[in-house]
C-alpha positions in Angstrom: 134.6 170.1 110.5 136.7 168.0 108.2 137.7 164.6 109.5 134.5 164.6 111.9 135.1 160.6 112.9 138.6 160.5 113.7 139.3 156.4 114.9 137.3 153.9 115.6 138.1 153.4 119.1 136.5 157.2 119.9 133.5 156.0 118.4 133.3 152.9 120.1 133.5 154.2 123.5 130.0 155.6 123.6 128.6 152.3 122.3 126.6 150.1 125.1 126.6 153.1 127.1 123.5 154.8 125.2 124.9 157.4 124.3 125.4 159.2 121.2 126.7 162.3 119.4 124.9 164.5 117.2 126.0 167.3 114.5 123.6 170.1 114.9 122.9 171.8 111.4 120.3 174.4 110.1 118.7 175.4 106.3 118.8 179.1 107.2 115.9 178.9 109.5 115.6 179.1 113.4 114.9 175.2 113.3 117.9 172.8 114.0 118.3 169.9 112.7 120.8 166.7 113.5 122.5 163.8 112.4 124.5 160.9 114.0 127.6 161.2 113.5 128.7 157.7 113.4 127.4 157.9 109.7 129.6 161.4 109.1 132.4 161.0 106.9 133.2 164.6 107.0 131.6 168.1 106.3 133.4 170.6 104.0 132.6 173.1 101.4 130.6 172.0 98.6 133.5 171.1 96.0 132.8 171.8 92.1 129.5 170.5 91.5 128.5 169.1 88.1 124.7 168.7 87.1 123.5 165.3 85.8 120.3 164.8 83.5 117.5 163.4 84.4 118.3 163.9 88.3 115.9 163.7 91.1 114.9 167.1 91.5 116.3 167.3 95.3 119.7 166.0 93.4 121.5 169.3 92.5 124.6 166.8 91.2 127.6 165.5 91.7 130.8 165.9 92.8 134.2 164.3 93.3 135.6 163.7 96.7 138.5 161.5 97.6 138.1 160.1 94.2 134.3 159.1 94.8 131.8 160.2 92.6 129.2 161.4 95.3 125.8 162.8 94.8 125.2 165.8 96.3 121.3 166.3 98.2 119.4 169.8 99.2 118.7 168.2 102.4 116.1 171.3 103.3 113.8 170.4 99.9 113.9 166.8 100.6 112.0 167.1 103.8 109.8 170.0 102.0 111.5 173.5 103.0 112.2 175.9 100.6 116.1 174.8 98.8 118.9 175.5 99.9 120.8 178.1 97.6 124.1 176.8 96.3 127.0 179.2 96.1 130.5 179.1 97.0 129.8 179.4 100.8 127.7 176.4 100.2 128.1 173.6 103.3 128.0 169.9 102.7 127.6 167.1 105.3 129.6 163.8 103.6 127.5 160.4 105.0 127.5 156.8 104.3 124.4 155.3 104.8 123.8 151.5 103.4 126.9 151.2 101.9 126.5 154.6 99.9 127.7 157.5 100.5 126.4 161.0 99.7 126.7 164.7 100.3 123.7 166.5 101.8 124.0 170.3 101.1 123.0 172.3 104.6 122.6 175.9 105.2 125.3 175.8 108.0 126.8 173.9 110.5 126.6 174.4 114.3 128.7 172.2 116.8 128.9 168.3 117.7 126.8 167.4 121.3 127.2 164.1 122.9 123.9 163.0 124.5 122.3 159.9 126.1 119.6 158.0 124.1 117.4 158.4 126.9 117.5 162.5 125.7 116.2 161.4 122.1 112.1 161.1 122.0 109.8 159.7 119.2 108.3 162.7 117.3 105.0 163.6 118.8 102.4 162.2 116.3 100.8 164.6 113.8 103.9 166.8 113.2 104.0 168.1 110.2 107.5 166.7 109.0 106.9 163.7 111.2 107.7 161.6 108.5 111.1 162.7 107.6 112.1 163.5 111.4 112.8 160.0 113.3 113.3 161.8 116.6 113.8 164.8 118.3 115.4 166.2 121.6 116.4 169.6 123.3 119.7 171.4 123.4 120.5 175.0 125.0 116.7 175.2 125.2 115.8 174.6 121.4 114.2 171.7 120.2 116.2 169.8 117.6 114.8 167.7 115.2 116.9 164.5 113.8 116.6 164.0 110.4 115.1 160.0 109.0 117.9 159.8 106.4 116.7 156.3 105.2 113.0 157.6 104.3 115.3 160.5 102.6 117.2 158.0 100.4 114.2 155.9 100.0 112.4 158.8 98.2 115.2 159.3 95.9 116.1 155.7 95.6 113.2 153.4 96.3 114.7 150.1 98.0 113.6 146.7 96.3 112.4 144.2 99.1 112.1 141.1 97.1 114.3 137.8 97.8 115.6 136.2 94.5 114.1 133.2 93.5 117.3 130.8 94.2 117.4 132.3 98.2 113.5 131.8 97.9 112.9 128.3 97.8 109.9 125.8 98.7 112.2 124.3 101.1 113.2 127.5 103.1 109.8 128.3 103.3 109.1 125.2 104.6 111.7 125.9 107.5 110.4 129.5 108.3 106.9 129.0 107.8 105.5 129.7 111.6 108.8 131.5 113.1 108.5 134.4 114.7 111.2 137.2 114.5 110.8 140.6 116.7 111.7 143.3 114.5 113.2 146.8 116.0 113.4 150.2 114.8 112.6 153.3 114.9 112.2 154.5 111.0 108.8 153.5 109.5 110.3 152.8 106.3 113.1 150.3 107.6 110.0 148.7 109.3 108.4 148.4 105.9 111.6 147.4 104.1 112.5 144.7 106.8 108.8 143.2 106.8 108.2 143.4 103.5 111.0 140.8 102.7 110.7 138.6 106.1 106.7 137.8 105.1 107.6 136.6 102.0 109.4 134.0 103.4 105.9 132.8 105.5 107.5 134.5 109.1 105.5 136.0 111.1 106.9 139.7 112.1 106.7 141.6 115.8 107.8 144.9 116.0 109.2 147.4 118.0 110.2 151.1 118.1 112.9 151.6 120.1 115.4 149.4 122.3 113.1 149.8 125.5 109.9 149.0 124.0 111.5 145.7 122.8 113.2 145.2 126.2 109.7 145.4 127.8 108.3 143.4 125.8 110.0 140.6 126.2 110.3 141.0 130.2 106.2 140.8 129.7 106.5 137.6 127.7 108.8 136.1 130.2 106.5 137.1 133.4 103.8 135.8 131.6 105.8 132.2 131.8 106.7 132.1 127.8 110.0 130.6 127.0 111.3 133.8 125.2 114.3 131.9 123.6 111.9 129.0 122.1 109.3 131.4 120.8 111.8 134.1 118.8 113.9 132.6 116.2 116.0 135.6 116.4 115.7 139.3 117.1 116.9 141.7 114.0 117.6 145.2 115.6 118.6 148.7 114.7 121.4 150.4 116.2 120.3 153.9 116.4 116.9 154.4 118.3 115.0 157.2 120.8 115.3 156.3 124.5 117.5 152.9 124.1 119.6 152.1 121.1 120.3 148.7 120.1 123.5 148.0 121.6 122.3 148.9 125.2 119.2 146.9 123.7 121.5 143.8 123.7 123.8 144.6 126.9 120.5 144.3 128.4 119.2 141.1 127.0 122.7 139.6 127.7 122.6 140.3 131.2 119.2 139.0 132.1 119.1 134.9 132.3 115.5 134.7 130.6 116.9 136.2 127.6 120.8 135.8 127.3 120.8 132.8 124.5 118.5 134.9 122.3 119.9 135.5 118.4 120.3 139.1 118.1 121.4 140.4 114.6 122.6 144.1 114.6 120.7 145.6 111.1 121.8 149.1 110.7 122.8 151.5 108.4 126.0 152.1 109.5 129.4 151.2 107.9 130.4 147.3 108.5 133.8 148.3 109.6 132.7 149.6 113.0 129.7 147.0 113.3 131.7 144.3 113.2 133.7 145.2 116.3 130.4 146.7 118.0 129.0 143.0 117.7 132.1 141.6 119.6 131.7 144.5 122.1 128.2 144.3 123.3 127.5 140.3 122.1 125.2 140.7 119.1 125.5 137.3 117.1 125.7 138.9 113.8 126.1 142.5 112.0 123.8 142.6 109.0 124.1 145.9 106.9 120.9 147.9 105.8 118.9 147.2 103.1 120.2 143.9 101.1 116.8 141.6 101.2 118.9 138.6 99.9 121.6 139.2 102.7 118.4 139.4 105.2 116.9 136.3 103.8 120.2 134.7 104.0 121.0 135.9 107.6 117.5 134.5 108.6 118.0 130.9 106.3 121.4 130.3 108.2 119.6 131.0 111.9 116.8 128.7 111.0 119.1 125.9 109.9 120.8 126.1 113.4 117.8 125.5 115.1 116.5 122.6 112.9 
């Protein structure tokens, strides 16, 4: 299944239609898991593995793939299962998140399925592994758990939320004070990271867990007489979310005359080359890669300077 993603054109056909493709896989147990195909570079047998000293317990080593040194993460172990055995038949899923490439060791890869985001639901509250599961769905009468890869990676390599002193000036904080941003993301880790950065600017942050929740909030504000483009300095939205994704949210915003002038930033761990094309297609104002505190702060600064 190498070359899961053949061309950007094939990927873009799903965008704005509230659709996605999932790669289904297992760890040798009955439960089926999934990762969005957009994040995957390829699937292959584990190349030669080099064990590194002082590595994180879930990192089994590194491999050299296409001239890149790639850490290999035992994904089962990372989310609380028994570690997947490492042998000559081991399979890895090579992914790109937040400008980093890593391989996830899995038991077996099943297939790629095409689904609508409205078939993707938030995990039930109280589920034992819900903190590592960003969403659930059903396929062929089987429960499929979609992994919150951002949470997995944050456990291995904690992200800083601090904004550099040269950016966080008194003048910047003065123009940011009291402004409001709507932050839309289904990952609690991503929400915490972005909020932790934004509050340093003195900005009020309102959050929503998916595109539909965000759009309903916008409509409720407008129905109560609030001028939403005046209320919000900007909307920062993830791309992948249950029920309604960030691309569809942007499409809905642009089609409603009450919201068409809202400033929308696509804030996602997907690759930049793909999202730059998507910004133009669905009408976002800009793309911003997770998770770079200084770049997030600069994007906010540029927007606030436009408003002043």
